[in-house]
N, C-alpha and C positions, 0 to 999 in steps of 0.2 A: 729413662725419662729425665732423671735429675741431671745427667751429664749433658743431654741435649739442651735443657733449659739453662744450665750454667754456661754452656758454650754460646748460646744465643745472647745471654746477658753480657758476656765479655765482648762479643761482636758489637752489640748495641752501644756499649760503653765506648769502645774505640771509635765507632762511627760518629757518635755525638761529640766526642772530644775533638775529633778532626774537624767537624763542622763548626764547633765553637772556636777553635784556633783559626780556622779559615776566616770566620766573620771578624775576629779580633784583628787580624793582620791585614786582610784584603779590604774590608769595608771600613772599619774604624781606624785603621792604620796605627794600631798600638804595637808595641814590641820594638825591636832593634831596627832603626832606620837603615842600617847597612844591609840588612837582609831583604828589605822591601816587602812587597806583597807576597812573595814566595816564601817568606819566613814561616808560614804555617806548616810547611813540610817538615821543618825541624821542630817547631814548637809543639805540634800535636804528639810527636813521638816522645819528646822529653816529658811533657806534662802527663801523658798517658802512663808512662813508666813511674812517675813520681807517685801517683795515686793508685797504681795497680796493687801494691801490697794491702792497702786498706780494702780495696774491692774484693780481693781473694779472701781476706779475713771475714768480711761481711757475708760473702757468699757461702763460706764454710759454716758460719753460724746459722745462716738461713737453711742450709741443707740439713743441719742437725735438728733444728727446732721445728721446721715446717714439714709436715707429712704430705699435704695436698699440693699438687702442682699449681693450683690457683693461688694459694698463699705464697708459694715460692716465687711466682711471677710478680705478684704485688710487692713483696719485700725487695726483690732485686730491682724493681723499677724505682722504688723509693730510695734505695741505696745509690743507684746510678744518678738520680736527680741530686741527692745530697753531695755526691762527689763532684758533679759538674758545677754546682754552685760554689763549692769551696775552691775548685780549680780556677774558676773565673775570678773569685776574690783574690786569690794568690797571684794570678797573672796580671790583673789590672793594677794591684798595689805593689807588685814586684817585691813580694815578701822574702825575707831571708830564710835560710834552712831551719833556724831555730823556731820560727813561727810555723813552718810546715810540720815540724816534729810535734809542736803543740797541737796543731790541727789533727795530726795522726791520733794523738792520745784522746783528744776531744771526740773525734769521730768514732773511735773504738768504744769508748765508754757510752757515748750517745746511742750507738747501735745496739748495745746490750739492753739499754733501757727501752728503746723502741720495740725490740722483740718481746721484752717483758710486758710492756703495755699492750701489745697485740695479743699475747697469750691471756692476759687479764680480761681484755675486752671480749675475747672469744669465749671465755668461761662465763662471764656475766651476761652477755648478749649472744646466745648461740644462733 
């Protein structure tokens, strides 16, 4: 069951990243003008790969800490939303690799605290 839920989370992450990059390039016309509105085909692949290690790290922690499939789905959804927000900020502001590495560290530490907070709330309010 965990493998199926993790596979679905990766698929949803890739789908929403593609939709986000399509909206950025086709509708808002952000990105490299030389690529035009078809630039999303390159951008979604690049930005999906940039944040994929953080997604895999978060999903690994989720599968270790969460025993119920319901909790796993909730945490994977929050993680995907966090990564999409950070990817959008990085894409729009055209951040350098140094800032992306800082985002990696921030997301990694923040995700540990999100899981600790979830565990605390589950103990206090069952």
